[in-house]
N, C-alpha and C positions, 0 to 999 in steps of 0.2 A: 498600594491603593487599589482596591477592587472597584470595578465599575458596576453600578446597579443596573441590572438587566430589566428593561421596561416590559410591561405587558403589551402583547400584540393583539389588537382588535381583529375580529374575524375577517373583516373586509380588507385587512392589510397583510394577511398571512401570505398570500401569493406574492406580494411585493417583497416581503422579507425573504422568502425562499429564493426569489430571483436575485435579490441583493447578495445572498450567500453564494449562489451559483455564478454570479458575475465575477467573483474573485477567484474561484477555482471550482473544479468539479467536486461534487459531494455525493456520497452514496445516500440512499433513502434513509438508512439507519442513522447516519451522521446528522442529517437534517432533523429527523425525529428527536434524536437525543438533544440537539441544541435548542429545539423550540418547544418540546412537549410541556415544559413547566411554565412557558411564557404565553400560552394561548388559552383562551377560555374553552374552546371546543376542540378536543383532539380529533373528533370526527371530521371537522372542517379541515384540519391539518392534513389528514389522510386523503381527503377528497382532492385538495389542492395538489398534493404530491402526485396522486394518480393522474390528474389532468395534465400536469407538467410533464410527467413521464410519457403519456400518450402523445403529447405535442413534441416529444423528443428534446425538451429543454432540460430535463433531468434524465440521466442515463447511468445506471449502475455499470453497464458495459464500458461506457466511455470513461467513467471514474476508474474502473479496474485497469483499463489500458493505460491511462495517464499515470496512475499510482505505480503500476509495475514498471513503467519506463523510468519514472523519476527515481524510484528506489534502486533499480538495477544500475543506473548511471552513477549512483552514490556508492556502489560497491556492495550492495546487499544481495544475498543469495536467494534462491527460489523458495527454500523452506521458510525463511523469515518473512518474505513477502507474502507467501501463501497464508501464513498464520495471521499476519496483519490485515490482509484483505478479508479473511473470514471474520475477524473481530470487528470489522467495519460493516458487516452484514452482507457481504457478497457471497452468493451461493457457490458451492464447491465445484460445480460444472464450469461456471464462468471463471473461477480462480484457475482451474486446470487449463482452460482454453487460453487465458492470458499469460500465465506464468510459464507454462511449458510449451509455448508456441515455438515454432522453428525460427521465428524472427529474432529470438534472443540467443546469443552465443554465450552460454553460461561459462564455458571453459575459458573464453577470452576474458570475461569479467573476473573470474577467480584468479587467473594469471596476473592480470593488472593489479588486482587488490593485493595479491601476494608480493609482487614486485614493489609496490608502493610502500608496503609496511616493513618489509625485511630487506636488508642488504643481501644481495645474492652473491654467494661465493661457493666454491666447490666443497669445502670442508665444513659442512654443516654437521654439528653433533646431533645425536639422537634427541637430546634435550631441546635443541633449537628446532628440530623438525616437529617434535611434539608440541612445542609452544606455537609454531606456525599453524599446525593442524587445529589446535584448540581455538586460535583466533578465527580461522576460517569457519569452523563450526559455529562459533558465536555470531559470525556475520550472516549465517543462514545457508551455508552451502552444505550439501549432503556428503556422506562418507565416500560414495562412489566418485563424485567430482574431486574431492580432496585427494583421494588415493590416486586418481588418474593424473592429477597435477604432479605428484611426487614420483610417478613411474619414471624409470630411467631408460 
C-alpha cells in the first residue's frame, strides 16, 4: 500500500524541511528530490533551503560526515561511499575531505570486513583469495587496499 503524498503549501515548506532534518541529516539534493513535486513554488523551496543552510540547520558537510561514518561502520569502502555521496549531490572536494580524512582507518575496516566474511586459515586457495578480493571490491575498497591486506 502506497501512501499518497500531500501537497505542501508555500508557508509550510520550511516546516516540512525541518521535519525531514529532525529525523536525520539530508543533503540539499535529497531534500529537493523529495519535495520538488509536492510544492507549488520550486523557487520558495530553494529559498527556504538556502535560509536553513545559512542558519546551519541544513549542512551538506554535516550530512557527508554522518553518512561517511555510518557507511564505514557498516563495512563499506571509500570508493563506494564516494560514489554514493556524489549521487546525493555532495561536491567532489567535500567528498574527498570526508572520505579520505585521516580520521578513518580504512585498513582496519577492510580487515574487519574480511575477517567477518571469511574463515581465516593459512591454506587459502587462489580461488578463495579471488573470491575474497571480489567481495571487497564490491564493498567499495580499492585495489591498493585489497592488495595491502593480502600482503604477507
